Backbone and ligand atoms as CSV (ligand in chain L), in Angstrom:
chain,resi,resn,atom,element,x,y,z
A,1,MET,N,N,113.001,107.655,95.917
A,1,MET,CA,C,111.916,106.946,95.231
A,1,MET,C,C,110.921,107.942,94.639
A,2,THR,N,N,110.433,107.628,93.490
A,2,THR,CA,C,109.540,108.534,92.767
A,2,THR,C,C,108.294,107.778,92.305
A,3,ILE,N,N,107.155,108.442,92.472
A,3,ILE,CA,C,105.926,107.893,91.900
A,3,ILE,C,C,105.894,108.298,90.429
A,4,ARG,N,N,105.871,107.302,89.542
A,4,ARG,CA,C,105.878,107.587,88.097
A,4,ARG,C,C,104.444,107.589,87.569
A,5,PRO,N,N,104.190,108.401,86.540
A,5,PRO,CA,C,102.848,108.382,85.939
A,5,PRO,C,C,102.563,107.028,85.281
A,6,ILE,N,N,101.350,106.532,85.489
A,6,ILE,CA,C,100.948,105.247,84.897
A,6,ILE,C,C,100.268,105.500,83.558
A,7,ILE,N,N,100.726,104.787,82.530
A,7,ILE,CA,C,100.173,104.931,81.183
A,7,ILE,C,C,98.774,104.299,81.126
A,8,ILE,N,N,97.844,105.033,80.547
A,8,ILE,CA,C,96.473,104.543,80.418
A,8,ILE,C,C,96.250,104.003,79.000
A,9,HIS,N,N,95.591,102.840,78.921
A,9,HIS,CA,C,95.184,102.238,77.650
A,9,HIS,C,C,94.209,103.179,76.942
A,10,PRO,N,N,94.203,103.344,75.606
A,10,PRO,CA,C,95.117,102.690,74.665
A,10,PRO,C,C,96.409,103.489,74.479
A,11,ASP,N,N,97.516,102.758,74.366
A,11,ASP,CA,C,98.824,103.382,74.170
A,11,ASP,C,C,99.714,102.316,73.526
A,12,PRO,N,N,100.451,102.696,72.472
A,12,PRO,CA,C,101.253,101.686,71.763
A,12,PRO,C,C,102.254,100.965,72.670
A,13,ARG,N,N,102.717,101.645,73.735
A,13,ARG,CA,C,103.706,101.021,74.632
A,13,ARG,C,C,103.117,99.829,75.385
A,14,LEU,N,N,101.788,99.849,75.577
A,14,LEU,CA,C,101.142,98.733,76.281
A,14,LEU,C,C,100.923,97.528,75.363
A,15,LYS,N,N,101.179,97.711,74.062
A,15,LYS,CA,C,100.972,96.627,73.087
A,15,LYS,C,C,102.291,96.006,72.634
A,16,LYS,N,N,103.396,96.519,73.165
A,16,LYS,CA,C,104.724,96.082,72.705
A,16,LYS,C,C,105.346,95.072,73.650
A,17,LYS,N,N,106.123,94.135,73.086
A,17,LYS,CA,C,106.868,93.183,73.907
A,17,LYS,C,C,108.076,93.906,74.502
A,18,CYS,N,N,108.309,93.689,75.783
A,18,CYS,CA,C,109.433,94.338,76.467
A,18,CYS,C,C,110.739,93.592,76.214
A,19,ASP,N,N,111.850,94.304,76.358
A,19,ASP,CA,C,113.178,93.735,76.105
A,19,ASP,C,C,113.701,92.985,77.331
A,20,LEU,N,N,114.495,91.949,77.073
A,20,LEU,CA,C,115.155,91.209,78.156
A,20,LEU,C,C,116.091,92.134,78.907
A,21,ILE,N,N,116.190,91.954,80.202
A,21,ILE,CA,C,117.120,92.735,81.021
A,21,ILE,C,C,118.423,91.943,81.135
A,22,THR,N,N,119.541,92.619,80.825
A,22,THR,CA,C,120.847,91.944,80.890
A,22,THR,C,C,121.788,92.637,81.873
A,23,CYS,N,N,121.426,93.846,82.302
A,23,CYS,CA,C,122.297,94.626,83.189
A,23,CYS,C,C,121.649,94.733,84.569
A,24,PHE,N,N,122.263,94.096,85.564
A,24,PHE,CA,C,121.693,94.056,86.907
A,24,PHE,C,C,122.472,95.005,87.825
A,25,ASP,N,N,122.245,96.295,87.639
A,25,ASP,CA,C,122.994,97.290,88.406
A,25,ASP,C,C,122.069,98.076,89.344
A,26,THR,N,N,122.602,99.124,89.968
A,26,THR,CA,C,121.800,99.873,90.948
A,26,THR,C,C,120.624,100.593,90.285
A,27,SER,N,N,120.749,100.932,88.999
A,27,SER,CA,C,119.631,101.625,88.344
A,27,SER,C,C,118.417,100.695,88.219
A,28,LEU,N,N,118.668,99.389,88.165
A,28,LEU,CA,C,117.557,98.420,88.128
A,28,LEU,C,C,116.859,98.387,89.489
A,29,LYS,N,N,117.660,98.430,90.557
A,29,LYS,CA,C,117.102,98.491,91.924
A,29,LYS,C,C,116.288,99.786,92.089
A,30,ASP,N,N,116.819,100.905,91.584
A,30,ASP,CA,C,116.104,102.185,91.658
A,30,ASP,C,C,114.776,102.103,90.905
A,31,LEU,N,N,114.804,101.465,89.719
A,31,LEU,CA,C,113.576,101.300,88.931
A,31,LEU,C,C,112.542,100.494,89.725
A,32,SER,N,N,112.981,99.382,90.346
A,32,SER,CA,C,112.030,98.549,91.098
A,32,SER,C,C,111.485,99.326,92.307
A,33,ASP,N,N,112.319,100.140,92.946
A,33,ASP,CA,C,111.838,100.974,94.066
A,33,ASP,C,C,110.738,101.933,93.588
A,34,ASP,N,N,110.978,102.573,92.457
A,34,ASP,CA,C,109.973,103.485,91.886
A,34,ASP,C,C,108.695,102.728,91.534
A,35,MET,N,N,108.850,101.515,91.020
A,35,MET,CA,C,107.681,100.722,90.625
A,35,MET,C,C,106.845,100.342,91.858
A,36,PHE,N,N,107.522,99.952,92.955
A,36,PHE,CA,C,106.780,99.656,94.194
A,36,PHE,C,C,106.045,100.900,94.699
A,37,GLU,N,N,106.771,102.012,94.724
A,37,GLU,CA,C,106.181,103.277,95.195
A,37,GLU,C,C,104.928,103.615,94.369
A,38,THR,N,N,105.054,103.470,93.063
A,38,THR,CA,C,103.956,103.777,92.136
A,38,THR,C,C,102.791,102.803,92.341
A,39,MET,N,N,103.107,101.515,92.505
A,39,MET,CA,C,102.064,100.488,92.684
A,39,MET,C,C,101.323,100.673,94.004
A,40,TYR,N,N,102.063,100.867,95.120
A,40,TYR,CA,C,101.417,101.032,96.431
A,40,TYR,C,C,100.580,102.302,96.472
A,41,ASN,N,N,101.073,103.335,95.795
A,41,ASN,CA,C,100.354,104.615,95.779
A,41,ASN,C,C,99.035,104.522,95.019
A,42,ALA,N,N,98.983,103.662,93.992
A,42,ALA,CA,C,97.837,103.651,93.059
A,42,ALA,C,C,96.466,103.463,93.736
A,43,PRO,N,N,96.173,102.459,94.595
A,43,PRO,CA,C,97.006,101.313,94.929
A,43,PRO,C,C,96.677,100.130,94.034
A,44,GLY,N,N,97.674,99.245,93.882
A,44,GLY,CA,C,97.475,98.037,93.082
A,44,GLY,C,C,98.287,96.901,93.660
A,45,ILE,N,N,98.115,95.688,93.096
A,45,ILE,CA,C,98.849,94.517,93.599
A,45,ILE,C,C,99.941,94.071,92.626
A,46,GLY,N,N,99.995,94.709,91.446
A,46,GLY,CA,C,101.040,94.373,90.482
A,46,GLY,C,C,101.260,95.540,89.536
A,47,LEU,N,N,102.500,95.683,89.062
A,47,LEU,CA,C,102.807,96.736,88.086
A,47,LEU,C,C,103.959,96.270,87.205
A,48,ALA,N,N,103.751,96.357,85.895
A,48,ALA,CA,C,104.790,95.995,84.932
A,48,ALA,C,C,105.473,97.269,84.436
A,49,ALA,N,N,106.769,97.160,84.090
A,49,ALA,CA,C,107.554,98.332,83.704
A,49,ALA,C,C,106.941,99.084,82.525
A,50,SER,N,N,106.359,98.350,81.572
A,50,SER,CA,C,105.786,99.016,80.396
A,50,SER,C,C,104.661,99.980,80.789
A,51,GLN,N,N,104.034,99.733,81.957
A,51,GLN,CA,C,102.953,100.615,82.415
A,51,GLN,C,C,103.464,101.989,82.850
A,52,ILE,N,N,104.785,102.102,83.095
A,52,ILE,CA,C,105.360,103.427,83.333
A,52,ILE,C,C,106.296,103.806,82.181
A,53,GLY,N,N,106.150,103.121,81.054
A,53,GLY,CA,C,106.875,103.490,79.844
A,53,GLY,C,C,108.301,102.982,79.765
A,54,VAL,N,N,108.670,102.065,80.662
A,54,VAL,CA,C,110.009,101.455,80.607
A,54,VAL,C,C,109.849,100.085,79.949
A,55,MET,N,N,110.442,99.922,78.746
A,55,MET,CA,C,110.156,98.723,77.957
A,55,MET,C,C,111.133,97.593,78.283
A,56,SER,N,N,111.154,97.196,79.546
A,56,SER,CA,C,112.045,96.146,80.044
A,56,SER,C,C,111.232,95.099,80.775
A,57,GLN,N,N,111.746,93.849,80.754
A,57,GLN,CA,C,110.986,92.737,81.340
A,57,GLN,C,C,111.148,92.650,82.861
A,58,ILE,N,N,110.433,93.515,83.536
A,58,ILE,CA,C,110.420,93.500,85.000
A,58,ILE,C,C,109.019,93.880,85.486
A,59,PHE,N,N,108.553,93.139,86.501
A,59,PHE,CA,C,107.328,93.579,87.167
A,59,PHE,C,C,107.469,93.405,88.668
A,60,VAL,N,N,106.668,94.169,89.406
A,60,VAL,CA,C,106.630,94.050,90.864
A,60,VAL,C,C,105.230,93.627,91.259
A,61,MET,N,N,105.129,92.951,92.404
A,61,MET,CA,C,103.805,92.535,92.882
A,61,MET,C,C,103.816,92.404,94.395
A,62,ASP,N,N,102.672,92.638,94.999
A,62,ASP,CA,C,102.483,92.397,96.430
A,62,ASP,C,C,101.017,92.047,96.627
A,63,CYS,N,N,100.757,90.744,96.807
A,63,CYS,CA,C,99.373,90.263,96.934
A,63,CYS,C,C,98.964,90.076,98.388
A,64,ALA,N,N,99.763,90.575,99.337
A,64,ALA,CA,C,99.413,90.438,100.757
A,64,ALA,C,C,98.116,91.191,101.049
A,65,LEU,N,N,97.293,90.606,101.901
A,65,LEU,CA,C,96.061,91.271,102.301
A,65,LEU,C,C,96.402,92.425,103.243
A,66,LYS,N,N,95.433,93.331,103.414
A,66,LYS,CA,C,95.666,94.544,104.220
A,66,LYS,C,C,96.187,94.224,105.617
A,67,GLU,N,N,95.621,93.165,106.240
A,67,GLU,CA,C,96.002,92.860,107.621
A,67,GLU,C,C,97.305,92.056,107.703
A,68,GLU,N,N,97.799,91.588,106.530
A,68,GLU,CA,C,99.051,90.839,106.531
A,68,GLU,C,C,100.233,91.798,106.355
A,69,LYS,N,N,101.433,91.285,106.679
A,69,LYS,CA,C,102.592,92.150,106.443
A,69,LYS,C,C,102.920,92.160,104.947
A,70,PRO,N,N,103.472,93.283,104.442
A,70,PRO,CA,C,103.728,93.399,103.006
A,70,PRO,C,C,104.622,92.271,102.483
A,71,ASN,N,N,104.405,91.894,101.223
A,71,ASN,CA,C,105.169,90.823,100.599
A,71,ASN,C,C,105.644,91.270,99.213
A,72,PRO,N,N,106.558,92.282,99.188
A,72,PRO,CA,C,106.991,92.817,97.890
A,72,PRO,C,C,107.876,91.826,97.131
A,73,LEU,N,N,107.514,91.551,95.881
A,73,LEU,CA,C,108.267,90.602,95.055
A,73,LEU,C,C,108.616,91.261,93.717
A,74,VAL,N,N,109.830,91.002,93.245
A,74,VAL,CA,C,110.288,91.520,91.949
A,74,VAL,C,C,110.562,90.338,91.028
A,75,PHE,N,N,110.054,90.394,89.814
A,75,PHE,CA,C,110.284,89.342,88.825
A,75,PHE,C,C,110.945,89.967,87.598
A,76,ILE,N,N,112.114,89.438,87.212
A,76,ILE,CA,C,112.838,89.953,86.046
A,76,ILE,C,C,112.962,88.831,85.015
A,77,ASN,N,N,112.730,89.171,83.756
A,77,ASN,CA,C,112.744,88.191,82.646
A,77,ASN,C,C,111.912,86.947,82.977
A,78,PRO,N,N,110.684,87.119,83.458
A,78,PRO,CA,C,109.903,85.960,83.901
A,78,PRO,C,C,109.280,85.185,82.742
A,79,ILE,N,N,109.205,83.863,82.904
A,79,ILE,CA,C,108.417,83.045,81.977
A,79,ILE,C,C,107.629,82.007,82.779
A,80,VAL,N,N,106.454,81.673,82.267
A,80,VAL,CA,C,105.670,80.595,82.869
A,80,VAL,C,C,106.224,79.288,82.320
A,81,SER,N,N,106.826,78.478,83.197
A,81,SER,CA,C,107.448,77.226,82.726
A,81,SER,C,C,106.506,76.036,82.852
A,82,TRP,N,N,105.456,76.191,83.639
A,82,TRP,CA,C,104.452,75.130,83.774
A,82,TRP,C,C,103.148,75.769,84.234
A,83,SER,N,N,102.022,75.281,83.727
A,83,SER,CA,C,100.733,75.764,84.237
A,83,SER,C,C,99.773,74.588,84.387
A,84,SER,N,N,98.922,74.669,85.391
A,84,SER,CA,C,97.983,73.585,85.702
A,84,SER,C,C,96.844,73.553,84.688
A,85,GLU,N,N,96.227,72.373,84.569
A,85,GLU,CA,C,95.024,72.285,83.736
A,85,GLU,C,C,93.837,72.889,84.461
A,86,GLU,N,N,93.874,72.789,85.776
A,86,GLU,CA,C,92.819,73.385,86.613
A,86,GLU,C,C,92.858,74.903,86.407
A,87,THR,N,N,91.693,75.513,86.316
A,87,THR,CA,C,91.653,76.957,86.081
A,87,THR,C,C,91.043,77.700,87.271
A,88,PHE,N,N,91.214,79.005,87.255
A,88,PHE,CA,C,90.723,79.883,88.311
A,88,PHE,C,C,90.203,81.141,87.623
A,89,THR,N,N,89.016,81.554,87.992
A,89,THR,CA,C,88.438,82.751,87.381
A,89,THR,C,C,88.437,83.885,88.394
A,90,HIS,N,N,88.992,85.011,87.996
A,90,HIS,CA,C,89.091,86.160,88.893
A,90,HIS,C,C,88.576,87.396,88.175
A,91,ASN,N,N,87.918,88.270,88.929
A,91,ASN,CA,C,87.435,89.537,88.389
A,91,ASN,C,C,88.634,90.496,88.352
A,92,GLU,N,N,89.275,90.573,87.173
A,92,GLU,CA,C,90.532,91.315,87.072
A,92,GLU,C,C,90.337,92.792,86.768
A,93,GLY,N,N,91.310,93.555,87.220
A,93,GLY,CA,C,91.387,94.969,86.887
A,93,GLY,C,C,92.820,95.262,86.494
A,94,CYS,N,N,93.095,96.523,86.137
A,94,CYS,CA,C,94.447,96.886,85.713
A,94,CYS,C,C,94.649,98.371,85.949
A,95,LEU,N,N,95.815,98.747,86.471
A,95,LEU,CA,C,96.075,100.168,86.750
A,95,LEU,C,C,96.099,100.996,85.465
A,96,SER,N,N,96.301,100.349,84.320
A,96,SER,CA,C,96.288,101.062,83.041
A,96,SER,C,C,94.889,101.126,82.429
A,97,ILE,N,N,93.917,100.471,83.117
A,97,ILE,CA,C,92.523,100.480,82.659
A,97,ILE,C,C,91.664,100.744,83.900
A,98,PRO,N,N,91.761,101.967,84.458
A,98,PRO,CA,C,91.168,102.219,85.778
A,98,PRO,C,C,89.661,101.959,85.846
A,99,GLU,N,N,89.267,101.355,86.958
A,99,GLU,CA,C,87.863,101.144,87.314
A,99,GLU,C,C,87.083,100.265,86.335
A,100,GLN,N,N,87.775,99.433,85.569
A,100,GLN,CA,C,87.102,98.481,84.689
A,100,GLN,C,C,87.508,97.082,85.144
A,101,TYR,N,N,86.511,96.230,85.360
A,101,TYR,CA,C,86.793,94.890,85.873
A,101,TYR,C,C,86.004,93.870,85.064
A,102,ASP,N,N,86.609,92.718,84.840
A,102,ASP,CA,C,85.857,91.631,84.212
A,102,ASP,C,C,86.513,90.290,84.554
A,103,ASP,N,N,85.706,89.231,84.457
A,103,ASP,CA,C,86.205,87.900,84.781
A,103,ASP,C,C,87.163,87.395,83.704
A,104,VAL,N,N,88.311,86.899,84.149
A,104,VAL,CA,C,89.264,86.252,83.250
A,104,VAL,C,C,89.608,84.891,83.851
A,105,THR,N,N,89.557,83.854,83.011
A,105,THR,CA,C,89.889,82.495,83.459
A,105,THR,C,C,91.301,82.147,82.988
A,106,ARG,N,N,92.119,81.738,83.948
A,106,ARG,CA,C,93.518,81.396,83.663
A,106,ARG,C,C,93.869,80.122,84.411
A,107,PRO,N,N,95.011,79.496,84.084
A,107,PRO,CA,C,95.461,78.357,84.892
A,107,PRO,C,C,95.525,78.738,86.381
A,108,ALA,N,N,95.107,77.796,87.257
A,108,ALA,CA,C,95.020,78.095,88.690
A,108,ALA,C,C,96.385,78.107,89.363
A,109,VAL,N,N,97.314,77.292,88.854
A,109,VAL,CA,C,98.655,77.202,89.446
A,109,VAL,C,C,99.682,77.323,88.325
A,110,VAL,N,N,100.708,78.130,88.539
A,110,VAL,CA,C,101.775,78.262,87.538
A,110,VAL,C,C,103.141,78.221,88.217
A,111,ARG,N,N,104.107,77.668,87.474
A,111,ARG,CA,C,105.494,77.757,87.927
A,111,ARG,C,C,106.153,78.836,87.082
A,112,VAL,N,N,106.810,79.773,87.743
A,112,VAL,CA,C,107.433,80.892,87.050
A,112,VAL,C,C,108.944,80.830,87.245
A,113,SER,N,N,109.674,80.925,86.145
A,113,SER,CA,C,111.132,81.048,86.195
A,113,SER,C,C,111.476,82.506,85.941
A,114,TYR,N,N,112.382,83.054,86.726
A,114,TYR,CA,C,112.701,84.479,86.591
A,114,TYR,C,C,114.066,84.743,87.201
A,115,GLN,N,N,114.509,85.982,87.120
A,115,GLN,CA,C,115.744,86.391,87.796
A,115,GLN,C,C,115.398,87.421,88.856
A,116,ASN,N,N,116.232,87.473,89.901
A,116,ASN,CA,C,116.003,88.495,90.923
A,116,ASN,C,C,116.865,89.726,90.598
A,117,LEU,N,N,116.869,90.707,91.501
A,117,LEU,CA,C,117.575,91.971,91.226
A,117,LEU,C,C,119.086,91.787,91.075
A,118,GLU,N,N,119.618,90.680,91.614
A,118,GLU,CA,C,121.055,90.402,91.475
A,118,GLU,C,C,121.335,89.578,90.216
A,119,GLY,N,N,120.277,89.197,89.496
A,119,GLY,CA,C,120.444,88.413,88.281
A,119,GLY,C,C,120.412,86.918,88.526
A,120,LYS,N,N,120.199,86.529,89.790
A,120,LYS,CA,C,120.177,85.110,90.144
A,120,LYS,C,C,118.882,84.457,89.642
A,121,ALA,N,N,119.024,83.278,89.018
A,121,ALA,CA,C,117.852,82.553,88.514
A,121,ALA,C,C,117.046,81.974,89.675
A,122,SER,N,N,115.723,82.160,89.626
A,122,SER,CA,C,114.847,81.683,90.693
A,122,SER,C,C,113.612,81.051,90.081
A,123,LYS,N,N,112.915,80.267,90.897
A,123,LYS,CA,C,111.653,79.651,90.468
A,123,LYS,C,C,110.637,79.862,91.568
A,124,SER,N,N,109.376,79.990,91.182
A,124,SER,CA,C,108.342,80.183,92.181
A,124,SER,C,C,107.062,79.495,91.726
A,125,LEU,N,N,106.425,78.777,92.659
A,125,LEU,CA,C,105.141,78.153,92.352
A,125,LEU,C,C,104.055,79.074,92.903
A,126,CYS,N,N,103.189,79.540,92.030
A,126,CYS,CA,C,102.185,80.525,92.444
A,126,CYS,C,C,100.794,79.938,92.286
A,127,GLU,N,N,99.936,80.238,93.245
A,127,GLU,CA,C,98.529,79.817,93.132
A,127,GLU,C,C,97.618,80.920,93.636
A,128,GLY,N,N,96.310,80.726,93.415
A,128,GLY,CA,C,95.341,81.718,93.868
A,128,GLY,C,C,95.563,83.053,93.182
A,129,ILE,N,N,95.393,84.136,93.954
A,129,ILE,CA,C,95.505,85.483,93.400
A,129,ILE,C,C,96.917,85.754,92.858
A,130,GLU,N,N,97.935,85.134,93.490
A,130,GLU,CA,C,99.313,85.337,93.006
A,130,GLU,C,C,99.490,84.763,91.599
A,131,ALA,N,N,98.857,83.596,91.336
A,131,ALA,CA,C,98.951,82.993,90.004
A,131,ALA,C,C,98.292,83.903,88.970
A,132,THR,N,N,97.133,84.446,89.325
A,132,THR,CA,C,96.440,85.380,88.432
A,132,THR,C,C,97.314,86.590,88.163
A,133,CYS,N,N,97.874,87.143,89.235
A,133,CYS,CA,C,98.661,88.368,89.124
A,133,CYS,C,C,99.920,88.164,88.273
A,134,VAL,N,N,100.681,87.084,88.507
A,134,VAL,CA,C,101.906,86.901,87.707
A,134,VAL,C,C,101.563,86.704,86.228
A,135,GLN,N,N,100.470,86.011,85.938
A,135,GLN,CA,C,100.099,85.809,84.530
A,135,GLN,C,C,99.654,87.125,83.892
A,136,HIS,N,N,98.922,87.928,84.650
A,136,HIS,CA,C,98.485,89.250,84.172
A,136,HIS,C,C,99.711,90.130,83.880
A,137,GLU,N,N,100.695,90.116,84.794
A,137,GLU,CA,C,101.880,90.977,84.630
A,137,GLU,C,C,102.795,90.463,83.514
A,138,ILE,N,N,102.960,89.142,83.406
A,138,ILE,CA,C,103.785,88.590,82.316
A,138,ILE,C,C,103.123,88.927,80.975
A,139,ASP,N,N,101.801,88.888,80.926
A,139,ASP,CA,C,101.083,89.329,79.718
A,139,ASP,C,C,101.478,90.759,79.359
A,140,HIS,N,N,101.518,91.657,80.371
A,140,HIS,CA,C,101.925,93.043,80.119
A,140,HIS,C,C,103.276,93.099,79.426
A,141,LEU,N,N,104.227,92.292,79.918
A,141,LEU,CA,C,105.586,92.316,79.356
A,141,LEU,C,C,105.602,91.797,77.923
A,142,ASN,N,N,104.527,91.089,77.535
A,142,ASN,CA,C,104.389,90.599,76.162
A,142,ASN,C,C,103.402,91.438,75.347
A,143,GLY,N,N,103.019,92.590,75.880
A,143,GLY,CA,C,102.139,93.491,75.145
A,143,GLY,C,C,100.683,93.066,75.123
A,144,LYS,N,N,100.286,92.304,76.148
A,144,LYS,CA,C,98.902,91.816,76.201
A,144,LYS,C,C,98.202,92.346,77.447
A,145,LEU,N,N,96.924,92.708,77.293
A,145,LEU,CA,C,96.134,93.237,78.410
A,145,LEU,C,C,95.008,92.267,78.754
A,146,PHE,N,N,94.458,92.386,79.975
A,146,PHE,CA,C,93.396,91.441,80.360
A,146,PHE,C,C,92.162,91.587,79.471
A,147,ILE,N,N,91.944,92.781,78.922
A,147,ILE,CA,C,90.768,92.974,78.056
A,147,ILE,C,C,90.910,92.211,76.730
A,148,ASP,N,N,92.142,91.784,76.411
A,148,ASP,CA,C,92.338,90.964,75.210
A,148,ASP,C,C,91.685,89.587,75.345
A,149,TYR,N,N,91.312,89.201,76.584
A,149,TYR,CA,C,90.618,87.927,76.804
A,149,TYR,C,C,89.097,88.087,76.697
A,150,LEU,N,N,88.620,89.327,76.605
A,150,LEU,CA,C,87.168,89.566,76.574
A,150,LEU,C,C,86.667,89.577,75.137
A,151,SER,N,N,85.356,89.645,74.970
A,151,SER,CA,C,84.792,89.728,73.626
A,151,SER,C,C,85.214,91.051,72.986
A,152,SER,N,N,85.222,91.082,71.647
A,152,SER,CA,C,85.655,92.317,70.972
A,152,SER,C,C,84.698,93.469,71.297
A,153,LEU,N,N,83.436,93.148,71.540
A,153,LEU,CA,C,82.465,94.192,71.898
A,153,LEU,C,C,82.825,94.823,73.243
A,154,LYS,N,N,83.076,93.969,74.248
A,154,LYS,CA,C,83.463,94.481,75.575
A,154,LYS,C,C,84.763,95.273,75.504
A,155,ARG,N,N,85.707,94.738,74.729
A,155,ARG,CA,C,87.004,95.397,74.604
A,155,ARG,C,C,86.847,96.787,73.993
A,156,ARG,N,N,85.978,96.878,72.987
A,156,ARG,CA,C,85.765,98.167,72.324
A,156,ARG,C,C,85.091,99.155,73.273
A,157,MET,N,N,84.105,98.645,74.053
A,157,MET,CA,C,83.412,99.524,75.004
A,157,MET,C,C,84.376,100.082,76.045
A,158,ILE,N,N,85.236,99.203,76.577
A,158,ILE,CA,C,86.203,99.634,77.597
A,158,ILE,C,C,87.216,100.602,76.984
A,159,THR,N,N,87.668,100.292,75.776
A,159,THR,CA,C,88.651,101.165,75.118
A,159,THR,C,C,88.058,102.551,74.861
A,160,ASP,N,N,86.795,102.611,74.456
A,160,ASP,CA,C,86.138,103.904,74.242
A,160,ASP,C,C,86.053,104.696,75.539
A,161,LYS,N,N,85.724,103.998,76.655
A,161,LYS,CA,C,85.674,104.665,77.968
A,161,LYS,C,C,87.035,105.239,78.340
A,162,MET,N,N,88.080,104.482,78.057
A,162,MET,CA,C,89.440,104.928,78.404
A,162,MET,C,C,89.871,106.124,77.545
A,163,LYS,N,N,89.462,106.121,76.266
A,163,LYS,CA,C,89.778,107.261,75.388
A,163,LYS,C,C,89.118,108.529,75.930
A,164,LYS,N,N,87.876,108.364,76.400
A,164,LYS,CA,C,87.122,109.490,76.968
A,164,LYS,C,C,87.831,109.968,78.239
A,165,LEU,N,N,88.217,109.013,79.102
A,165,LEU,CA,C,88.912,109.344,80.347
A,165,LEU,C,C,90.194,110.118,80.064
A,166,LYS,N,N,90.942,109.682,79.040
A,166,LYS,CA,C,92.202,110.353,78.708
A,166,LYS,C,C,91.958,111.770,78.194
A,167,ARG,N,N,90.877,111.959,77.440
A,167,ARG,CA,C,90.545,113.310,76.972
A,167,ARG,C,C,90.225,114.209,78.161
A,168,GLU,N,N,89.519,113.646,79.164
A,168,GLU,CA,C,89.167,114.413,80.363
A,168,GLU,C,C,90.405,114.779,81.170
A,169,ILE,N,N,91.370,113.851,81.244
A,169,ILE,CA,C,92.627,114.117,81.982
A,169,ILE,C,C,93.390,115.264,81.317
A,170,VAL,N,N,93.440,115.236,79.987
A,170,VAL,CA,C,94.154,116.273,79.234
A,170,VAL,C,C,93.530,117.641,79.478
A,171,ARG,N,N,92.203,117.665,79.570
A,171,ARG,CA,C,91.467,118.924,79.748
A,171,ARG,C,C,91.706,119.572,81.104
A,172,LYS,N,N,92.008,118.723,82.137
A,172,LYS,CA,C,92.145,119.244,83.504
A,172,LYS,C,C,93.330,120.184,83.663
L,1,NI,NI,NI,97.595,95.390,84.495
């Protein structure tokens, strides 16, 4: 397992729609292992493949609280097949936009259709933080970031901060 570098916004790869996965082999399992390693190390509760520069429709998530046992989940080719009218507002962050948080309102409950690592079709009903997380990660696979829900002024301010951060990283 390898910790992969996480791409920081702005980057064209974070704005692109990822490709459907059609090959369910051991390299896909290896990719998901690396994604978990990278996510837990960050630490974060979700990571989409595009955030490590792999343009495929897969994300990993683990929303278990610290005192709970880990709950690693892999979603491949996921789509939201149903969402509630009731909404939930969460102060979201993103590993590709470090240390920036803002409120995003999304459907409170969603049904997600996806495939597992063996390619088997599965469905999951998600609520609370899990619903927020799957919608945030599916957005990533469609080239959308949580800051796209904010005002253009806020988005520009955050993007400028990230450009500065990236210049500082390069200098180190
Ligand atoms: Ni994110």
